[in-house]
C-alpha positions as CSV (number, residue, x, y, z in Angstrom):
1,M,25.4,-1.8,-14.9
2,R,24.5,-0.3,-18.2
3,R,21.4,1.5,-19.6
4,L,19.7,-0.1,-22.5
5,F,16.7,2.3,-22.7
6,P,16.2,5.2,-23.3
7,V,18.9,5.0,-25.9
8,T,21.6,7.7,-25.8
9,D,24.6,8.2,-28.0
10,E,26.6,6.0,-25.6
11,T,24.1,3.2,-25.4
12,A,23.5,3.2,-29.1
13,A,27.3,2.8,-29.8
14,P,28.5,-0.7,-30.5
15,G,29.4,-2.1,-27.0
16,G,28.7,1.3,-25.4
17,R,31.4,3.0,-23.3
18,S,32.3,2.6,-19.6
19,G,33.4,5.3,-17.2
20,T,32.1,7.8,-14.8
21,S,29.2,10.1,-15.4
22,G,29.5,13.5,-17.0
23,G,28.4,16.9,-15.7
24,G,25.0,18.5,-15.7
25,R,22.1,16.1,-16.2
26,G,24.4,13.6,-17.9
27,G,25.3,10.2,-16.6
28,P,23.0,7.3,-15.7
29,G,20.4,9.7,-14.2
30,G,19.7,11.6,-17.4
31,G,20.6,12.1,-21.1
32,G,24.1,12.6,-22.3
33,G,27.4,11.6,-20.5
34,E,28.5,8.1,-20.0
35,D,26.0,5.3,-19.5
36,G,27.8,3.7,-16.6
37,A,28.4,0.4,-18.4
38,G,31.0,-1.9,-16.8
39,R,30.8,-0.5,-13.3
40,E,28.4,-0.5,-10.3
41,W,26.2,2.5,-10.2
42,S,26.2,4.6,-7.0
43,L,23.1,4.8,-4.9
44,A,22.7,8.5,-6.0
45,E,22.7,7.4,-9.6
46,L,20.1,4.8,-8.9
47,A,18.0,7.3,-7.0
48,A,18.1,9.6,-10.0
49,A,17.1,6.8,-12.4
50,Y,14.1,5.9,-10.2
51,A,13.0,9.3,-9.0
52,Y,9.2,9.7,-8.5
53,P,7.5,11.8,-11.2
54,E,7.0,14.9,-9.1
55,A,10.7,14.8,-8.1
56,E,11.7,14.7,-11.7
57,A,9.5,17.6,-12.6
58,E,10.8,19.7,-9.6
59,A,14.4,19.0,-10.6
60,E,13.8,20.1,-14.2
61,A,12.0,23.3,-13.0
62,G,14.6,24.0,-10.4
63,S,12.0,24.1,-7.6
64,G,11.9,22.5,-4.2
65,P,9.5,20.0,-2.8
66,G,5.9,21.3,-2.6
67,G,2.7,20.2,-1.1
68,G,-0.5,19.0,-2.6
69,R,1.0,16.0,-4.4
70,E,-1.1,13.4,-6.1
71,P,-0.3,9.9,-4.8
72,W,1.9,7.8,-7.1
73,L,1.9,4.0,-6.5
74,R,4.7,2.0,-7.9
75,A,5.3,-1.8,-7.5
76,N,8.7,-3.5,-7.3
77,M,8.7,-7.1,-8.3
78,V,11.0,-9.8,-9.6
79,S,10.2,-12.6,-12.1
80,T,12.0,-15.4,-13.7
81,L,12.0,-15.9,-17.5
82,D,9.2,-18.4,-17.2
83,G,7.1,-16.1,-15.0
84,A,7.8,-17.3,-11.5
85,A,7.6,-14.5,-8.9
86,Q,9.2,-16.7,-6.2
87,H,10.9,-20.0,-5.6
88,E,9.8,-22.2,-2.7
89,G,7.6,-19.4,-1.4
90,R,10.3,-16.6,-1.4
91,S,11.6,-14.1,-3.8
92,Q,15.2,-14.0,-2.6
93,P,16.4,-17.1,-4.6
94,I,15.6,-15.4,-7.9
95,S,17.1,-12.0,-6.9
96,C,20.7,-10.7,-7.2
97,P,22.9,-8.0,-5.6
98,A,22.0,-5.4,-8.1
99,D,18.3,-6.2,-7.6
100,M,18.8,-5.7,-3.8
101,R,20.5,-2.4,-4.4
102,I,17.5,-1.2,-6.4
103,F,15.2,-2.7,-3.8
104,G,16.9,-0.6,-1.1
105,T,16.9,2.5,-3.3
106,L,13.2,2.3,-4.0
107,R,12.5,1.9,-0.3
108,A,14.6,4.9,0.4
109,L,12.7,7.0,-2.1
110,A,9.2,6.0,-0.8
111,D,7.0,7.5,2.0
112,V,5.4,4.2,2.7
113,V,5.7,0.5,1.6
114,L,2.4,-1.3,1.0
115,V,2.6,-5.0,1.6
116,G,0.3,-7.9,2.0
117,A,0.0,-9.8,5.3
118,E,1.0,-13.2,3.7
119,T,4.2,-11.6,2.3
120,V,5.0,-10.3,5.7
121,R,4.7,-13.8,7.1
122,Q,6.5,-15.6,4.3
123,E,9.4,-13.1,3.8
124,G,10.0,-12.3,7.5
125,Y,9.5,-8.6,7.0
126,R,11.3,-6.2,9.1
127,P,10.9,-2.4,9.5
128,A,12.5,-0.1,6.9
129,R,15.8,1.3,8.2
130,A,17.3,4.7,8.0
131,R,20.3,4.9,5.7
132,A,22.8,7.6,6.0
133,E,23.3,7.7,2.2
134,F,19.7,9.0,1.8
135,A,19.3,11.0,4.9
136,A,19.9,14.4,3.3
137,A,17.7,13.7,0.3
138,R,14.8,12.5,2.5
139,E,15.1,15.6,4.7
140,A,15.1,17.8,1.7
141,A,12.0,16.1,0.3
142,G,10.2,16.5,3.6
143,Q,10.3,12.8,4.4
144,G,10.9,11.0,7.7
145,P,14.1,9.0,8.3
146,A,12.7,5.9,6.7
147,A,9.6,4.7,4.9
148,A,6.6,3.5,7.0
149,I,5.4,-0.1,6.4
150,A,1.6,-0.4,5.7
151,V,0.4,-4.0,6.0
152,V,-2.9,-5.0,4.2
153,S,-4.7,-7.5,6.3
154,A,-8.4,-8.5,6.7
155,S,-7.9,-10.8,9.7
156,L,-5.0,-9.0,11.5
157,D,-3.7,-12.6,12.1
158,L,-0.1,-11.2,12.7
159,D,2.5,-11.6,15.4
160,F,2.6,-8.1,17.0
161,S,5.7,-9.0,19.0
162,L,7.8,-9.1,15.8
163,P,10.2,-6.1,15.2
164,L,8.0,-4.9,12.3
165,F,5.3,-4.0,14.8
166,A,7.2,-3.8,18.2
167,S,10.2,-1.7,17.3
168,P,9.9,0.1,14.0
169,L,11.8,3.4,13.4
170,V,8.5,4.7,12.0
171,P,5.2,3.3,13.4
172,T,3.8,0.5,11.2
173,L,0.3,0.8,9.8
174,I,-2.3,-1.8,9.1
175,L,-4.9,-1.3,6.5
176,T,-8.0,-3.3,7.1
177,G,-11.8,-3.4,6.6
178,S,-14.5,-2.1,9.0
179,A,-15.4,-5.6,9.9
180,A,-12.0,-6.6,11.2
181,P,-12.0,-8.6,14.4
182,P,-12.2,-6.1,17.3
183,D,-9.9,-8.1,19.5
184,R,-7.2,-8.1,16.9
185,V,-7.6,-4.4,16.2
186,A,-7.2,-3.8,20.0
187,A,-4.1,-6.0,20.1
188,A,-2.5,-4.1,17.2
189,E,-3.2,-0.7,18.7
190,A,-1.9,-1.9,22.1
191,A,1.4,-2.8,20.3
192,G,1.6,0.7,18.9
193,V,0.4,-0.1,15.4
194,R,-1.7,2.4,13.6
195,V,-4.9,0.7,12.3
196,V,-6.5,2.4,9.3
197,T,-9.9,1.4,8.0
198,A,-9.8,1.3,4.2
199,G,-12.8,-0.7,3.2
200,E,-16.3,-1.8,4.1
201,G,-16.7,-5.4,5.4
202,V,-13.7,-7.7,5.8
203,G,-11.6,-6.6,2.9
204,V,-9.6,-3.5,1.9
205,D,-10.6,-1.4,-1.1
206,P,-7.5,-0.6,-3.1
207,G,-8.6,2.9,-4.1
208,R,-9.6,3.8,-0.6
209,A,-6.3,2.5,0.7
210,V,-4.3,4.8,-1.6
211,R,-6.5,7.7,-0.6
212,A,-6.2,7.0,3.1
213,L,-2.4,6.9,2.9
214,A,-2.3,10.1,0.8
215,E,-4.5,11.8,3.4
216,R,-1.8,11.0,6.0
217,G,0.9,12.6,3.8
218,Y,2.1,9.4,2.2
219,T,2.0,10.2,-1.5
220,R,5.2,8.4,-2.7
221,L,3.8,4.9,-2.5
222,L,5.7,1.6,-3.1
223,T,4.3,-1.9,-3.0
224,E,6.3,-5.1,-2.8
225,G,3.4,-7.4,-3.2
226,G,2.8,-10.2,-2.8
227,P,1.1,-11.3,-6.0
228,R,-2.4,-11.3,-4.5
229,L,-2.2,-7.7,-3.3
230,L,-0.6,-6.6,-6.6
231,G,-3.3,-8.3,-8.5
232,Q,-6.0,-6.4,-6.5
233,L,-4.2,-3.1,-7.1
234,V,-4.0,-3.8,-10.9
235,A,-7.6,-4.8,-11.1
236,A,-8.7,-1.7,-9.3
237,G,-6.7,0.5,-11.7
238,V,-4.6,2.3,-9.0
239,L,-1.2,1.1,-10.0
240,D,0.8,3.9,-11.7
241,E,4.2,2.2,-12.2
242,L,5.9,-1.2,-12.3
243,C,9.6,-1.7,-11.6
244,L,10.1,-5.3,-12.7
245,T,13.4,-7.2,-12.5
246,V,13.6,-10.0,-15.0
247,A,15.9,-12.8,-13.7
248,P,17.8,-14.9,-16.2
249,M,16.5,-18.1,-14.6
250,L,14.0,-20.9,-15.3
251,T,12.2,-22.6,-12.5
252,A,9.2,-24.4,-13.9
253,G,6.9,-25.6,-11.2
254,D,3.7,-23.9,-10.1
255,A,5.0,-20.7,-8.5
256,Q,2.8,-17.6,-8.6
257,R,3.2,-14.9,-11.2
258,I,3.9,-11.4,-10.0
259,A,0.1,-10.6,-9.9
260,G,-2.8,-12.9,-9.2
261,G,-6.4,-12.6,-8.3
262,P,-9.2,-10.9,-10.3
263,T,-8.8,-10.4,-14.1
264,V,-9.1,-7.0,-15.7
265,T,-11.8,-6.5,-18.3
266,L,-9.2,-5.4,-20.9
267,P,-5.4,-5.7,-20.6
268,R,-3.9,-2.3,-19.5
269,R,-1.0,-1.0,-21.6
270,F,1.9,0.5,-19.8
271,A,4.8,2.4,-21.4
272,L,8.5,1.5,-21.0
273,K,10.3,4.2,-19.3
274,S,13.8,2.7,-18.7
275,M,15.7,-0.5,-18.9
276,L,19.0,-1.3,-17.1
277,E,21.1,-4.5,-17.3
278,E,23.7,-6.1,-15.1
279,D,24.9,-9.7,-15.1
280,G,22.1,-10.8,-17.4
281,F,19.3,-9.4,-15.1
282,L,17.1,-6.8,-16.7
283,F,15.7,-3.9,-14.5
284,T,12.7,-2.4,-16.2
285,R,10.5,0.5,-15.4
286,Y,7.0,0.8,-16.9
287,A,4.4,3.5,-16.2
288,R,0.9,4.2,-17.2
289,P,0.7,6.5,-20.3
């Protein structure tokens, strides 16, 4: 993997240089040192490259994790060159091993993963698992052993016997509206699911959902879509960051884009924070200014 942006002395040099990272804040996680071209980055290097903003600030200040954080919602999505977010209903065919390493790293950094009910059904979602490589870092950050999964669902039309609900390491949450079917709410709670009301009527209000999660101590938020949920988050103006993998593939067809649903009044401009590359895949990170 190699870093394309931000540009350092190494990335700016013709062909770059390969090797291991230098000392201090050098290497793939910061300025200076080698850019890691020509080798697979370690999980620690990926974690440094994708650190949440407050973690970056704490590292620079030399302070430990503190309370009172503002929630930060990032999305992790993959898209082909022609804009398809999935192939035959699933994202796996347009992914790659490096994308999956980043996928796992982003989950390991998050307090909670926000996901739409249709994505849970289509992708066969399972609970987030504890990973030994991140155990010490999560403990130091005051996090549990793994991220919780929070499913956004108006109908609660879900199979509560699945491992995501029946046997998670961390209890799964469902975000729903106040008019959710009472029998489905009761079935979810009987299965050990934590049901959180985050909207009036049948739907979920994105801003209220973010606040509800933050009130429960989940401030490092990650969403993996699907496109309809991401579109709602974008339209509500609550998305802070987009980690987008651009796959060097063309699929044509009528697959969804990474975000669908309501249109914003004016396009929102995000700033490029970093860009990595491996095997033709681009791993971009954009954040609100």
